[in-house]
Residue, then its C-alpha position, 0 to 999 in steps of 0.5 A: m855725223i848729222e852733216s853726213l846724213y844730210r850730205s848723203l840725202i843731198d848727193g842722192w837728190n843730186a844723183g837722181d837716186a831715190a834709194a840713196m836719198t832715203r838710205d838714212f831715213a827711219d821707217d817712219a820718217h816724214m818728208i815735206g817737199f818744196d810744194g808742200s807734199e807730205i810723205t811719211g815712211r821711208d819706203h813711201a818717200r823712196q817710191y815718191l822720189a823715184s817717180i819724180f826722178a823717172d820723169h825728168k832730170v832734176a836741178s841739183f842742190v847747192t847747200l849751206v849748213r847754218e846750224v847743227r845743234e842737239i835739241a834733246p838727248n839723241v835728237v839733232l836739228l840741222h838747218a840749212h839754206a839751198g839753191m838749185l842749178p837746173p841741168g847744164e846750167s851754172t846760175i842759182k835760180p833765186e826763185r828756187n831757193a829753199v830753207q831746209t830742215l832735217v831732224a835726226v834721232q839716234r836709235a840703237g846706236a844709229w842715226q836716222v833722219v825722222l824729218f826732212q823739210n824743204t821750204p821755199a825761201a821766197w822771203h816776200g818783201r825782203e828782196d835784198d836778203v834774197k839777193a844776198l843768199t842767192a849771191e852766197l849760194q852762187a859763190e858756193a856753186d862756183t867753188l864746187r865747180a872750181 
């Protein structure tokens, strides 16, 4: 279930659809963007993303879910790595790799995103790790295109 929440969020980003991206956000969800922007609330997140999508076509995420685990009753953490494909391109840009975290809670029987964070995976001084991650993300991108 949590992976489907994450997939829906990523698919919304890739489609440039703010409503789809935030559909499963809790009313009080918190989102931290790649540049450190902090947005609180589903409606505010939707408006913020809509303004981004209105200005330009965004790069598409290619993701690798690394872990999904319950951290407390009805609270689940998803950890993923993401790369980005600029519009019309087929090569992952290592400088845009990210670590993504999603926290979801179950309230009244429904799972909702309460936190989505997208942090640069700069990994200063770890060039071999950056290359390995980029290669893994590129392989995933190539598989998705096939």
